[in-house]
N, C-alpha and C positions, 0 to 999 in steps of 0.2 A: 506492501501501500504505501509504504514511505519511502524516498530516496534516502540511500543514506548521507549524513550530515556530521560536521565534527564539531557540532554544540548542541545542549539540548533542546528537544522538540518540544515548543510552547505555539500554541495558535490560541485567539483571542475571538468574541464576538462581541461588538459593542455593546452599549445598552439601548432597548427601542427593539432589536430584534426577536424575534419570537425563538428564544434557544432553543428548544427542542426540535421546532423544524427546523432551525438551520445547522442544527447538528446531524439532524436526520441527513437532509440534501444534501451536506458536503459530505458525510460517510457514502452514500450511493453515488455521488459524483466520483469518488476517489477508487469506488470497486466497482467504476462501471464497466470496464475491461477485463474481469475478474470472472469466474466461473460462478455460477449463484450462488453453489454449495461454501463459495470462499468465505462468505459474510458469515456465515455460522462458526466460523475461526476468529473471530476480532471480538476480545475480550474488553466488553464496556462497563467500565464501571462509573457510577454516578451516585448522587448522593442524598437524595430524595426518595422516599415512595412514591409519592406523587409524579415526579421526573418521569421515575420509571414505568409507571403508567404510561403517562402521556407520549413518551417515546414509541413504545408495543402500539398505542392507537395508531400513532401516526406510520409506524409500518406496515398495519393493518388496512389503513384507508387504501392506501397506492396497491394491495391485491396480496393476492396468494404468494409469499418468499420467503426465501431461510430467514431468520434473525438473532442477529450476535448474542455473543452470549453475555445477557445484561443484567449485573448484578451491584448490590449496594456496597458503598464503600465498607459500612460495617458487618458486611454481613461475612467479612473476611474471617474475622475472629471465631463465628461460628463453626470455620473449619475443621472438619474431622482428622486429628493429627493424632497416628498412633501414642506416643511417649507423652503426648501433652493432656491433661485431664478438662473436662468441661469447664465455665466460669463458673464463680460461685455465684449460687443465689443472690442478685444484688439485696434484693428487701433481709434476707439473713444477715448479710453485711451490715446493712446499716442499723437491724436490731443490736448484733455486738457494739456496734460502736455506741448506740443509744444506752447499752450499759457502762461503758466509760464514761460517757456525760452524766448519766446519773450519779455517777461515783463524785463526778468533777465536782456537781453540783452540792451534792450532799457534803459535801468536804468545804466547798467555797459557795455558801448560799449566796452570794453578790452575784456570781458569775450571773447567772441567769435566772429565772422563777423555774420550776417543774415545769410546766406547762409546754418549754421549749424546748426540750429532750428529745423532743424527735425530730425538730426542725433542725437543731444544731446538728443532729448525727447526721441528718441530710446532707448539712452545708460539707460537714466532715467528709462524709463518703465523696461528696463531688470536687471536694480538694485531693484528696485522697486518687480520683480516677484522674487528676489533673495533675499530678505529680507524676505518675505513670504514663499518663499519654505524652507529656511531655522530657518524660527518661531522668527525673528528678527524686533523688533519693532522702529518704527524713533526715538522714544524717546531713545534708545541704543544709536543714533550716537550721540543725543543733548547733553550727558553726557561724549561723548570723550572728553579728554584731548588735545586739539591742540596746547598748549601754546609753544609745540616743533617743531612745523610744520610753514610753510611759510603762511602768509596772505592769500594766495591763498586757502588751505584749510579751513580755518577758515569762509569766504564769502561760500564755497563748503557747508558747515553744516548747514549756515543760511538757504542757500534755499533749502536746504532739509527740513529744518524742515516744508516748507509752504507744504511737498507731505502728512505730514501726516492726512490730510483730508480725504485719498482716504486708512486710517485704523481703521477709526472711525466706531462702531460695527453698524450704519446704512447704512455704505455705500458699494455699488454695489462689488461684488466680482469680480477680473479676474482671467483667469483661474489656476493660478500657486495657489492663496488661494481659490479659489475653492476645488481643488485639497487636499489642506492641511486638511482642512476642512471635505473634505468626507473619507480622509485615515482616521483621526482620531476619527471619528465616526465609521469606520471601526473596528480599533481596539478595541476602548471601547466596541463597542457590540462583538468582538470575545474574549474580558475579559471576561464578563457574560457567553455567548454561542457561544463557541470555533465552527468552520464547522464541520462537519463530512466528509467532502469529502477532497480529497488531494488538498492544493492550494502550487503551485510551481513557483517561481520567476528565470525565465532562464534568461542568457545574459546581466544581468544587473550589472556596478561596484558599485553603488551604489553614487555616485558622487553628486547626488542630496540630497537636505535634506529631503525631503519629500517621494522619493525613498528609501534612507534608511530606511528611520521613519517604512515606511511599510515594506522592507525586514526582518529588525531587530523582526518585531515583525510575521511573517510568520515562521519564522527561529523557532519562538517558538511555534509555534501550534502545537496540537497534530498531525496534519497530512501534516503540513506545511514543506517547505525544499526550499532552494537557490540551483541556481546551476549555477557557477561561471563561467563565461572565460576565458581563457588565465592565467588561475593558473599558479603560476613557482612550480612547484615540485622540481625543481635541487637548488632553493635555501635555503639553510640552516638559522636553529633557528637564530644564532648571527646575520645572515643578516636580517629576519625577527626586530629584537631588532633594530636596529639602524634605522629604519623608526617611530620611535616616535613623535619626531621633524617634525611639520608642516612645519614649516620656513623653513627646508633644505633637508629635505625628499616628498615634494607634487609633486615634478617634476619625482618622480621613478616612473615605471608601475605598481608596487604592491605596491602602497601607499593606492589608497582606498579599498582595501579587506584588508588591517592591520589594516586599522581604523576602519572598520567593524567589522572584527574577536577580533579586542580589545574590543569596545564595547558589541558584545557579550561573552565576557570572552573565549574565543575559540581559543586555539595555532592553527600554522597554519598547524603543525604536525596532529593532530587531525582532518583535513580535508580529507575526503575518495574522491575517484574518485567515479564520477556518474555511468562512463562505463568503463571497459577493453579497449576499443578502442585504440591502441597505437599510441602515435603522428605520424608524417609522417619523421621526425630527430630526434629521442632524443639526438643524438650528437650534433646536433647542438642548439636544447634548451638547453642544459647546457654550450654550446659557450656564446651563448648568453646572458644566465643569469650570466654569473659570469662580463662579459662586461655591463652589466647594472646596476651591483651592487651599492648600496649607494656609495658614496663619503664620506670619502677617502678612496679608492679601491686598491690603490697602495699594499699595504701589502698581501691584500688576492691576487690579480693575482700573487702575487710571492710565494706564498703559495700552492694555489690551482691549479695553470694554470698548470705545469708539469704534475698533475692528469688527463688533457684531453686528453687521448691518443690517440682519432681517431680523431683529427683535416684536414687530408683529406678528411676523408669523412663525416664529418662536412660539407664543404665548397667545397664537389665538386659538389652541384648541384646550387653555389650561384655564379653568375655572378655580377664584378663589373664594372659598366659602370663611366668611368670620361670623359666626353666629353668637347670639348672646349669651343663650345656652346650651348644656347637652343635648334637652329635648328637643332644641329647634335645629341643632345640627343634624340629628339625627332624623329628622321628619324630613329634611331637604335633603338626605341620601337616600331616603324611602321614595320619594318623589323622582329621583333621578332612578334611580333603579327600578322602576314601576314603566319610565316610558324607557326604558331599553329594552323590557318584556314586552312592549306592545309592539317597540320597532323591531324585533327580532334581532336587536346587538347585544352581544354577549359582553357581559359588565362584571366586574370584581371589586368587591369591597375589602381594602386591606387595611387593615389596622392590629396594631397589639392591644387596643384598649375593649376588654371583651364584654365591661359592660354597655358601649357604646354599641358593639356587635348586636347584642339582646336587644336594645332599644329598637335599630335598624329592622331586627331579626321580629319585632314583635307590630310595627308601623307598619310592615309589608303583608301584616296577617290581615290588616280590612281590607284587601283586595285579593286575598285569596294567595299570595305569590312565598312559595316557601324556597327560601335560597339554599344551593347548596354549600353547609358550613362545612370546613376540612378539620376544625377544630370538635364540631359535637358538642354535645351537655354533658359539663362534669359531672361525674358518679353519682356526686351525694347529693343532684339535686333533681335527681328521677325516683320514683317510686321506690324503687327497690332500694338505691343507696342512703335514702332516705331516711326508708323504715330502718335497716340496720345501723345506723347513725343513732338515728330517734332511740332508740332501745339501749346502746350503748352508753349512751350519755345519762341515760338512770340507771343504771347497775351500779350497786351499795349508794344508792342516794335516795334522800325522802321524795314522793314523787309528789308536784306541785299540782295544783286542780289543773292549771292551763294546758303544763306539759301531757297530762294526764290524755283531756280531751283530745290536742293535737294529737295524740297516739292514735287515739280509738276512731277518729275520723280519717284517718290513713286510708288510702283508695284501700289497701293489700290487707287491711285486719279483718279475719273474719270472712272469707271471700267467698266462701262456702254456707255461709247462712247471714249473707249484710243484709238483709231486710230486718228480721226482727232485733240485729245487732245494732244498726243505725239507729231502730224504736226506742231501743234501751240507753243506749247514748244520750238521744235526744232528752229522755225523761231524766236523766240522773244530771242531764244539765243544766233543765229548768228549778227540777225541785231540791237539789242538792249543793250541785259546782259553784251554780250563781247563787254569789251574798253566803253561801256555804264556809265550811273550814277550808284554810289556805292550803291544808296538807291533806286531802280526803283518805281515810283508810275503810278498812275491811268492812268494820262497826259501826260507821257511819251510815254505809250506803245497806247494813242489813237492819239498822233501827229503822230508817226510811222505810224499806218494805216490808216492816213487823207494822207500821201505821197504814201502810196501805192495802194490806190484807190479798192482795192481789195473787195469781197462779197461771201466771201468762210466761213460764217458764225462763224468771229473771234470776231465780236462782239459782239455776244453775249457771246461768251467762255470769252473775255475779264470782261464783264459786271459779270456775275458769278463768275468769278476769285476774281477782288478787290471787289466783296461786302463782299465776305467770308475775305479776307485779310484786308480790311477795318476794320468789325469788330471785329476782332481778336487785330489789332491796337489799337481800341480805349475801350480797356477792362479797367476796375480803380478797386479802393478797392470795393469789395464785399462781404457780405455773402459767404461761400465756397460753399453752395446749389448750389447759381445763378450764383459763378464762372462755377463749374461745369457742370448744363447745358448749359450753353452758349458753353464752349469747348465741349462737346460729339458732341452738334447739328450743330456747324461750322465742326465739323470734319467729321459728316455723311454726311453733303450736298459736302463737297469735295471730300467725296469719289465714292457720288453718280453719280455725275457729272452735267452739266448744264440742265437743263429742267429734271431734273427725282426724283423721290423719291427714298425712301430709303435711306438706306445707303451703298448700295453696296456690297462687300464684306469684311466689315470692323469686323465681327462680326462671320464669317464663320471658318470652318476649327478649326482645335486644339490650332492654335494661337489666334484666333480668341475668340473661346470659354473661353479661358484662360484671354482674355482684359475682357471680358464680365464681370466673375467673381471679376477681379482687380477692373474695375468701379462699380460693383454693391456693393463690400464689402467698398469701400469710399462713395457710395448715403447712405447706410445705417448707416454710422457715418459720413456724415457731419455736421450734425447739434451741432457736439461736436468741430468742427474748426473753429467758429468764423468770425471775416473777415480777408481776408487775400488780399494782394494788389498783383497786377499779378507775380512779380517774385516769391512770395513767392510758390503762387501755382503750378507754375511751378517747384519748389524746390519738393512740396508734390509729384505731379504727378510722380516726377524720382524716388522718396525714396515707393511711394506706387509700382509701376512697377517692381521696383526691387525687392517685395515681391514676385514675382509670375516667376514660371520656365514653360517651356512646354516641356515636352518629345517629342522627334523629331517622326515626326507622321511616317516615313517608318519602313517598317519590320527590325530592325536591327539583325546583325549576333548572332545566339543564345550561340556562344561560346566565344566570343570575348567582353569583358565587360567591364568597365570604373565604377571604385566604387570611394566612399567617404573614407575618413579613419574611419570612422566609423563602415564601411562594411565588414572591413576586420573581424572583428567577424564573421561575416555569413560562412566567406571560401566556399568549393566546388568549388574550380579552381584547375586544375590540376597546372597549373605554375602561381608563382604572379609576378609584375613586382612593384617594390617600386621606384615609380620617384619623383623630384625634391626634393632630401635630400640635402638641403643646409640650413643652420642657418637662420631664418627668413623666411623660407617656411615649411619645416616641423621639426623639428616641428615649427610651426609658433610663432613670439614673440605675447607675450601677450599684447594686447591692450589696450593702454594708457586710462586711467580712469579717467574722469574729474573730477570726486564728491567725490573720496577717494584713498586715496595711501594705501601702502604695509600694514604698520601699523597699521592703522585706521581701514583696515580690520579686521588683527589680532584681534585688540583691540575688533571689536563688536560680533565675532563670524562668519563672513562670509568666505567666500572661498578664498582662495590667487588667485591671477594670474595664478601661477605656477600649476594650477589644468588641466590648459589647456593641459599645457606642458606634466602631469606625464597620461591624459589619452592619449594623440598623440605618447607618449612612450608604453605605454599600445598597443595600435593599431598597431604599429610597432612591438613590439616584436610577437604579433598572426600573423599577414601577412608574418612576417620572416621565421617563421615557415611551411609553407608550403612545397611540396613536391619538387618542382624548385622556385629558388627566381633569381630575378634580382634587383641589387641595382644600382639605375640610379643620377646622378647629371651633373650639367653644372657647370667649373671651371669657368667661366665667363658670366655675364650677359653685359645686354645694356650698364653697365655703369660702370663697376669695377669687380674686381676677387670677388670671392664667397667663402663663407667658409664653409666645410662638416658640414653635420649634426653632431650634437656631439654622437648618436651612431652610425656614420659610425667610428669615429676618435675615439672611444673607441674599435670599431672592430678591426680594423684596425691595431691600437696600441697594443692591447691583442695579436693579432696573428704576431705580428712583436719581440713582446718580448720574442716569444717561438720557440726552434729551428724548430719543425714540421710547427708550426704557417707559417713562412716566404714564405714558399714554398705554402702552399695555400692559403697565400694570394697575391702572385703574381698569383698564377694560375688564382684566380679568376679575377685580373687585366688581364691578356692574352686574358683569354675568352673574355671578355668584347672590348680589343683593336681591336678582329679581325672583330668583330661587327661593330666597328666604319670606318674600314675601307670599307666594305663592304657600309656603310650607307654614307659615302663620296665617294663610287664610283658611287654612284647614279646621283652626281651632274656633274660628268665627261662624255664627248661624247667618245660614243666608237671609232670613228677614230678621228687621229689629227687634228685638223683645223687650219692651218695656218691664223696667225694674217695680218687682212688686209694691205696695201702697202700705204703711203700718197700718196692722190689719185690728179689729173691734169685731169679732163676731157676736151674732146677737143668736142666741140658739132661744128653741119654745120652751117655756115657763115648765113643762113637764119635764125637760130636758136637763133642765140647770139641779146641783148638787142640793140634796136634801140633808145634809149634815158635815160638816168639814174638824177636824182636829181645831185645836186653839192655835198650833205652830203653823196654819197655815190660814191663820190672819193677816198676819203682815205678808203672806204670798199676795194673799187677793186685794191688799192694799199696792204694795208697789208691783206685782206683774198680773193682772187679772188673766192675762193669756192662759200663764200657766196652769191656773186653778181649772179652767175652761180646758184646754188638752188632758190634764188629769183625769178630772172629775166627770166632764160631760162625753170628752170624746174617748176616757175610759183606756188613754194611752199611759201607760206605765214602763217608765226606761227599764230596762234592763241590770241587773244588778253585777259590777262587774265579773270578769271570769275569776279572777285571781285575787284575792282580799291584801290590801296592800296593807302596811303599818301606818294608816291616813290619820286623822283628826278623829273621823267618827269612829274607827276601832278605839283609838283612845279615852273616850269618849265611855264608848260602852264598856269597857275594861274596867275606867275608875270609877263609875256608878256602880259595876258591881263589887267593888273592893268596900265603896262606902256602904253600900247596900249589908254588905257582912258585916262591916264595922257596926253599924249602928243597930245591926240585929243584936250580934253580941253584945254590947254595953249598952243594951237600951236600960236597965233598971241600974245601973253604976259605972261609972266613967273609971276602969281602975289608974292607979297610979304610973303603971307602965303602958299606959296607952298609947305613945308614941310608936315604942317597940312593937307592940301588938299588932298597930295600922301598918306599919312597914315591913312586920313576916307574914301578915294577909297579903296584902299588894304582892310581894314575889308569890304564893302559892295562885295568886288570880293570874298574874302575869304569866308563871309557868304554865296556864291553861291555855291561856286566851291569844297568847302573843307568842309564835312560835319562829323570830326571828332572833336569833339572841344580842345580838348589837343593838334593836332597837328596845328590844326586852329592857337592858342593862340601861340603856338612858332615859325611858321611863320610869323604871324603879329609883333611879338618883333623881331623878324631880319632882317624883312623890314623896321621897324621903327629906329632900330640902323645902317642902312644904307641910310635912306632917306635923311640924312641931305648932307652926302656926294652925293648922285643923283644929288639932286638941284645945290649946287655949283656947281658939272662939267657941269651940265646941261645949267648953266648960260654960262661958259664959250662956251660950245657948238655952244651957241644961237650968240655968238658975232662973228663968222662968216659963219655960217648958218642957215635957219630955215628948221624946220621941213616939210618934203612936203609930202614921202608916207609911209605906213607902212603896215606890209606885203603883200609886192606885190611883186606877180609871174610874172618870165619873162624867156624867154627862145632862145637859139641863137644854128644854125645848122650847123654843121662842113662841111666846105667846099669840096666838092668832096668825101664826106662822108655820108653814110643813118644812120648818128647819130645826134641826138639832146641834149644839153644839158639844163636842167632845173633846177631853185631856186627862192628860197621864199626867199627875203629878210627882217630882221624886221622892219629895219629903213631907210630910205632915205632922206637923210636931202639937200638943195639947199643952194648952195653961191649965193651972189648978182651978180656975175658974170654968173651964171646957173650951176658952178661945181655942180657935186654933194659928197658927204660925205656918206659914208654905215656904219651903226652899228648893231651890232648883239649882244643880249642878253645873259648872261648867268649867271646861278645860281653856278654852280660849280666854278671847279678851271677853268682858262686859260690855252690854250695848249701854251707851250712852243715857244720860236722862233724855236728854231730845229726843235720839231713837227711841226710847223706853214711852213717850208722852204722845208719839205722830205714828209709830209702825211697829214697832216690840210689843205686844199686848198678850206677852203670853202667861205671864205671870199675874197680871190682874184680871186677866180671864181667866185664870185655873181658880183664883181668889173669888171671882165672881159667881162662880161653878157652887163654889163651896159656901158661899154666903145665900145659894139658893137650893140647899139641900143636895147638891146635883152627887155628892161622895155617899155613897149607899152607906145609912147607919151613921153618918153627921149630920141629924137635923137642929135646926134652931139653933147654929152655931155662931159666934158672932169670929170675925176675920178681923186678926187685927194687923195683921203685917205679912209682905211676900215679898221673901229676898233672896237674888243669883247668890252662890258662895263660888267664888272664882278660884280656881287652884291652879291658877299659870303660874308664868315666871315671876308676876307681881301680885299674889295672891289679895286675894278682899272682898268685903262682906259687902252687897249693896243693894237696895231695894226701898219697897216703900210701905209707910205706914198709913191705916187705912183710918179716917174720919167717920163721921156719920153721914152716908150720903154719897162717899164716894164711888162706891162699886156700885151704886144705883148709876151714876153718871157712866162710869166703866161702860153698863151693859146696855143703857141708853146711845150710847155710841156703837155697840155692837148691833145694836137694834137698826137704827139709823144705814149704817154699811150694808146689813143684809138686806133691809127694804128696796135701799137702792139697787141691788142685784136682783129683786122680785120685780123692777117696772118692768114692764114688756117692751121698751126701745134700749134697756140697757144693755150697754156693748160691753164685752171681756178684752179692754185695751190691752195690745204688748207692750209691758216695759212702761209703764203708768208712771213710775216715781223710782226707778233701781237706788240702790245706794250708791253705786259706782258706774258710770259708764261701760267700765271694765268688765260690771260685774253681771256674769255668765249665768242663764237658766238653762235646764235640762230640753227646752222646747223653742230658743232663739231659732234654731235653722227650720223648726216648722213653720214661725210665724216669717221667716226668709230676711230675718236683722241681716242688715247688710246692705241688701237692697234701699232701705231706709234707714234711720237715726231717729234718736230721741227728740229733735228741733222738727218735724214733719207733724201734721195733724194725723189722729186716727181715724179712718173709716171705719163706720161702722156698717157691716152687712148681716142680714138675716140669711140665717143658717138652718139648714132641715133637719128632719130627726133623720 
């Protein structure tokens, strides 16, 4: 195939050329005069599976013919070599390293938290693979001079010395080490007997040490050749010479080629093209080449910029979108992909931002377009992966109600008896979980069922469910194989359902098949995991599942694709969208290296962090050379303004400094602005919708509430619409699914403490009353407050106010004794079909039979003006007592009603009633209720709220926000 030469054989293809197509065309041209079967002797090594598939497709399109021996470079390490054992299980190696990392964290807790054990083990494994790939022994790290660095790096170096055991001559090889051994043996064999058939490496940049070693050897073979992708043919030799220093140049897109050519002693100008296929936009290639020149570049821009004569042509098919938000960016991209689908144009979205690509996928669903996403869906986000992750997180932990409900509503749970399961789940949610105990138990559920006295199979369901949950909760530290089998067995029982065998649909469909692979891989490596506690096991499951992805089983659209940045080398799309072009996303910032800093890496001969930026720059340079290109970014993310990608900055700055370039740059932005306008229009209704008016509904008299508690009188005064929604429309807000340590719960707990204390000390207040109150509070909080930190804080707060409460209680006992607690009463208004109800926290009785009423408050007390105009709770309770509303308390005089505030500033405030005061209170109530008995009286929304930011449960129903408190309420009759 190749003529003899005295220098390494290296070819290139420039950006903008369909690399696989040009590769196949050049190969066919060179084999044109050979026998058909000679093609089968060609050994063609490529770097990605997608490239491999595309080359096969291109050969197939031209009819029946022989194929070359098409292999992935990484497959060489898997060759069966007699005296070389298979590579060690990579997961097993990571589990071994995790034990070392766990030991380090236990010895020195300030290194990291236990939750990061597997992430650190993964990064350590990656470092080991890099050491083996670059041919660096750990002893090199031990010889590094760290005197100039912080103590952290000295500790890191000492820990890295522990991994030398994996580099021993008899140690099992990982995949990277085996690859290097295989490649080294292959090179040694070639030196003695070079292959007579052509050997070609195509599409690789040589960024890995072993790959570059192989590429250098292949380039020197008599029939060997390299075909480099995205080779910048517009960069002059002087610019190539600026790439000599890795510390300043490794982030340049052509640095890896420069390092390879320098090792081969081959100038860039002597690299011929593999094929004469012209790039899609030669003028754009020249523009981008100049924009990405190694820094400093300003002088070269000044000299070479004016020589770019066709800037309008170069930018004519480039659109620049700078969207205000990521959502608008995604919508604009989706619109363009939709147009490509309608026009029969192939389009590829390329971005490292998976959140953005998912937003685009979701936006495309409105038009029924399913893109061909090369990355697939992370396994933990699929049904099978999610149920495995949920059950792993529950092992060894008390089950909160929200996590219980999320587990029960999972689509794979109880698949064989799904209808009854969902019915029982719904009943338990409404009757127990919402507003119930934050950590429900088997006893809670059984007590509820005992009250229902039903026989609908729920008892068997409860037994099945809580047998599984209790087994998960009782998990304890054990060897990894035992934990894994326990986890899988319980998950399968959960998915099967009550009295059912098997595992339901857990292992079925593509998601289940991928979950099977993940679990099988962990089973094979589990012996290396040692003993784990349940928290560490949950972290491990999350780590393992995240290593797997599932391709969408739906048939995707053949012309709409989502690629990763590496796949920009494959090309083959009519238009390309480069999205998420913000610094930190594309290029992605180098990941923090917990083991070696930049200088230590350079001294050890390892790759610098900038290598990833350089590879991303190379991917960008290839992708932007497509026939039609979109460059998109969001000016702001959820937290702050973003910084444009350095490549966007360079390109726009270069264009902005050239006379012809400014117009080209503005045209790119104008094209983007039009698409942003279209995207924004998607969220606007086609017709103008007038804002809602402030409502004041007038229900029929028969539908109006016939009774209210005293606590709702303030609501009737401040926000009548809330009373209308609650008592007329019968709309009751759902209780929260998971109880939280909020003010209402603290109030309930404190009321229970004081109720018990008053009952036990009603006849006599002991000398140790303060201690008694604190001990009682501890008991109640242990029962009602399941959060240790909150419980301790509330106990401390009560302990601070306990002496004050006891002192004032002695004073209260001097003129009255506790009579009743949590007593309910009510009075019907004369000549009205309306009853006022109320519950008194505490009623004390004086020696003459007179009554005092008390209400406990844990927050701030209502002020005197608030009590006069809005907060009528205590005066109304006193009025109920004055009218014999509490059973058994007749013809009693009510002397006073006080709030007992137990907050940070404890105090007692209230009212003392003279003759006629309570009659006045009652008359005001009658006037208020009479007003709402008038046929034309409306229940106005937010009539006199405490603050404008004061929120009610029914504000959204009233469409508050479309109007405000300055608008007039609009009365409107409503039917029954």
